[in-house]
C-alpha positions, 0 to 999 in steps of 0.5 A, spaced: 644 912 419 647 919 418 644 918 411 637 916 413 634 923 413 636 924 406 635 918 403 629 920 399 633 926 396 639 921 394 639 919 386 638 912 385 645 912 381 648 914 387 645 909 392 647 903 388 654 905 384 660 901 385 665 905 388 671 907 384 676 903 389 672 897 387 674 891 383 672 891 376 672 886 371 676 889 365 675 884 360 667 885 360 664 888 354 660 892 358 665 896 362 669 897 355 663 900 353 662 904 359 669 907 359 669 908 351 663 913 353 667 916 358 672 918 353 667 920 348 664 925 354 671 927 356 669 934 353 662 935 355 659 937 362 658 929 364 666 930 365 665 933 372 662 927 375 667 922 378 667 916 373 664 911 378 658 915 379 657 917 372 658 909 370 652 908 375 648 914 371 649 910 365 646 904 367 641 907 371 639 911 365 639 904 361 635 900 366 630 905 369 630 911 363 632 916 369 637 921 365 641 925 371 640 932 372 646 936 372 647 943 376 645 949 371 652 952 372 655 946 369 650 946 363 653 953 361 659 954 356 664 960 356 659 965 353 654 963 358 649 959 353 646 953 355 649 946 352 645 941 350 647 934 351 646 928 346 640 923 348 644 916 349 638 913 352 637 908 347 644 906 347 644 905 354 638 901 354 641 896 349 647 895 353 642 894 359 638 889 355 644 885 353 647 885 360 642 886 365 640 878 366 647 876 367 648 881 373 654 885 371 655 888 377 657 883 383 658 885 390 661 882 396 659 880 403 666 880 405 667 888 404 661 893 406 660 900 408 659 901 415 
């Protein structure tokens, strides 16, 4: 595959994210919390990340403790000062502990990227 040479450099959250064109269970409480967090993050630098990838980052942060790295320029305010983001690891970890056993992310074998 074309990505094989870069595989080790690709963040886990990107490798395992659910495409934005996926089918989402809109009644699942985890999705409600993820979407709520997207709304909370709207005015901060995380808003520059596509929603499907950001939701994967939240899940990876909760299950593996890996905080996403953002481009340095995204982390600057209008005056050029650094922006400090909230530490959400505990909250995301609680979500993961609550829902990871029920496997909230399900994948079909009928649809696949080739």
